[in-house]
C-alpha positions in Angstrom: 4.2 7.2 14.9 1.9 5.6 17.4 3.7 2.9 19.4 1.5 0.0 18.2 2.1 0.7 14.5 4.9 -1.7 13.9 5.8 -4.6 11.6 3.4 -7.4 12.0 0.6 -5.2 13.3 -2.6 -4.3 11.4 -2.7 -0.9 9.9 -6.0 0.9 10.6 -8.7 0.5 7.9 -9.3 4.2 7.4 -12.2 5.4 5.3 -11.5 8.7 3.4 -12.6 10.6 0.3 -10.6 9.9 -2.8 -9.7 12.2 -5.7 -13.1 11.4 -7.4 -15.0 12.4 -4.3 -15.9 8.7 -3.4 -15.6 7.4 0.1 -13.0 4.5 0.1 -11.7 2.1 2.7 -8.0 1.0 2.6 -9.1 -2.6 2.8 -11.3 -2.1 -0.3 -8.5 -0.6 -2.2 -6.0 -3.3 -1.2 -8.2 -6.3 -2.0 -6.0 -9.4 -1.4 -2.8 -7.9 -2.8 0.3 -6.4 -1.3 0.1 -2.6 -1.1 2.4 0.4 -0.9 0.9 3.1 1.3 2.3 6.6 1.1 1.5 9.1 3.8 2.4 12.4 2.2 2.8 16.0 3.1 0.9 16.9 -0.1 1.1 19.0 -3.2 3.2 21.8 -1.8 6.2 19.7 -0.9 9.0 19.3 -3.6 10.3 16.2 -1.8 6.9 14.5 -2.1 6.8 15.5 -5.8 10.1 13.8 -6.4 9.0 10.6 -4.5 5.8 10.4 -6.5 7.5 11.0 -9.8 9.7 8.0 -9.1 6.7 5.9 -8.0 4.8 7.0 -11.2 7.8 5.7 -13.3 7.7 2.5 -11.3 4.0 2.1 -11.5 3.8 -0.2 -14.6 5.8 -2.8 -12.7 3.6 -2.4 -9.6 0.5 -2.9 -11.7 1.7 -6.1 -13.5 2.8 -7.5 -10.2 -0.7 -7.5 -8.7 0.3 -4.9 -6.2 -1.7 -1.8 -5.1 -0.5 1.7 -4.2 -2.4 4.5 -2.4 -1.4 8.0 -1.3 -2.9 9.8 1.7 -2.2 13.4 2.2 -3.7 16.4 4.1 -4.6 18.0 0.8 -8.2 18.9 0.0 -9.8 17.2 -3.0 -8.8 19.9 -5.5 -5.2 19.9 -4.3 -5.2 16.0 -4.4 -6.2 16.1 -8.0 -3.6 18.7 -8.9 -0.9 16.8 -7.1 -1.9 13.5 -8.8 -2.0 15.1 -12.2 1.3 16.9 -11.7 3.2 13.7 -11.1 1.3 11.5 -13.6 0.0 9.1 -10.9 -2.5 6.4 -12.0 -3.5 5.3 -8.5 -5.9 6.5 -5.8 -5.2 9.6 -3.8 -7.1 10.0 -0.5 -7.8 13.3 1.2 -7.2 13.6 4.9 -7.9 17.3 5.1 -9.6 16.8 8.5 -6.3 15.3 9.8 -8.0 12.1 10.9 -5.0 9.9 10.0 -2.5 12.5 11.2 -4.0 12.7 14.6 -4.8 9.0 15.0 -1.3 7.9 14.1 0.3 10.8 16.1 2.3 12.0 13.1 1.7 15.7 13.0 4.7 17.5 11.6 4.8 20.2 14.3 7.8 21.9 12.7 5.4 23.2 10.0 2.4 24.8 11.7 1.4 26.7 8.5 0.7 23.6 6.4 0.1 21.3 9.4 0.9 18.1 7.4 1.7 14.5 8.3 5.2 13.4 8.9 5.8 11.5 5.6 5.9 7.8 5.9 5.9 5.0 3.3 4.5 1.6 4.4 4.7 -1.8 2.7 1.6 -3.8 3.6 0.9 -7.5 3.3 -2.7 -8.6 2.5 -5.1 -7.8 5.3 -3.3 -4.4 6.0 -0.6 -6.3 7.9 2.5 -4.0 8.2 5.6 -5.5 6.6 7.9 -2.4 6.8 7.7 1.3 7.7 9.9 4.0 6.3 10.1 7.4 8.0 10.4 10.1 5.2 10.8 13.3 7.2 14.2 13.5 5.6 14.1 12.6 1.9 16.7 9.8 2.1 14.5 8.0 4.6 12.1 7.2 1.8 12.4 3.9 0.0 13.7 3.8 -3.5 11.9 1.7 -6.2 14.7 -0.8 -5.7 14.1 -1.1 -2.0 10.3 -1.4 -2.6 11.1 -4.2 -5.1 13.0 -6.1 -2.5 10.3 -5.6 0.1 7.6 -6.7 -2.3 9.5 -9.7 -3.4 9.6 -10.9 0.2 6.0 -10.1 0.8 4.9 -11.9 -2.4 7.0 -14.9 -1.6 5.3 -15.1 1.8 1.7 -14.7 0.6 1.6 -16.4 -2.8 1.3 -20.2 -2.3 2.6 -20.8 -5.9 5.7 -18.6 -5.6 7.8 -21.7 -6.5 5.8 -23.9 -8.9 8.4 -26.7 -8.4 7.5 -27.0 -4.7 6.3 -30.5 -3.7 2.5 -30.9 -4.0 1.7 -27.8 -6.0 1.3 -29.5 -9.3 -0.9 -32.2 -7.8 -3.1 -29.5 -6.3 -3.3 -27.6 -9.5 -4.1 -30.7 -11.6 -6.6 -31.8 -9.0 -8.9 -28.8 -8.9 -7.1 -26.0 -10.8 -7.2 -23.9 -7.7 -3.6 -22.7 -7.9 -4.1 -21.5 -11.5 -6.2 -18.7 -10.0 -3.7 -17.4 -7.5 -2.0 -15.1 -9.9 -5.2 -13.4 -10.9 -6.7 -10.5 -9.0 -9.4 -11.7 -6.6 -11.4 -9.3 -4.5 -13.5 -11.9 -2.7 -11.0 -13.8 -0.6 -11.7 -14.0 3.1 -9.1 -13.9 5.8 -9.8 -17.6 6.5 -9.1 -18.4 2.8 -5.8 -16.5 2.8 -4.7 -18.4 6.0 -5.6 -21.7 4.5 -3.7 -20.9 1.3 -0.6 -19.9 3.3 -0.9 -23.1 5.2 -0.7 -25.0 1.9 -4.3 -26.3 2.2 -6.8 -26.7 -0.6 -10.2 -25.1 -0.6 
């Protein structure tokens, strides 16, 4: 993995084609929510199937927790759809058949020249594509379990949601004053970076 891709850094805002043949940016898919990003070998790998089956079972909890998930693989569009259908995934799969992400992040799996995939990684991202944690999944046990993702996402959500603790001093007064905090648990796709920073600082709009 490229040396600057570390916790606290911004993950690149790649634009790729999704399984419906639409061009999508990671920032668009994330919105203002935490996100799980899976960099996958693709449809041919049984380890990736097992990881995605576990994520598919975990997905209802991801969805109700206002968290996004995206898979990027070196599969073409047809293979991306077959992979997505095979594991019962309900989230966006992006195709990096041109190896843009693989090359840019310097994660070519050189031990498999036939498939030429990415070294599998799973990243937990804060809003704004800020990296919270990176898991190297070349070996299967390096990949996070749903329980580990739950713990990571708990800490990310605690960090980015101003109303994590409704009993904190001042929150009720803010809510009763302009009802702003009542909207923080609802999906919003129009927050700016400045708004997020003000919210984290405990300021009102």
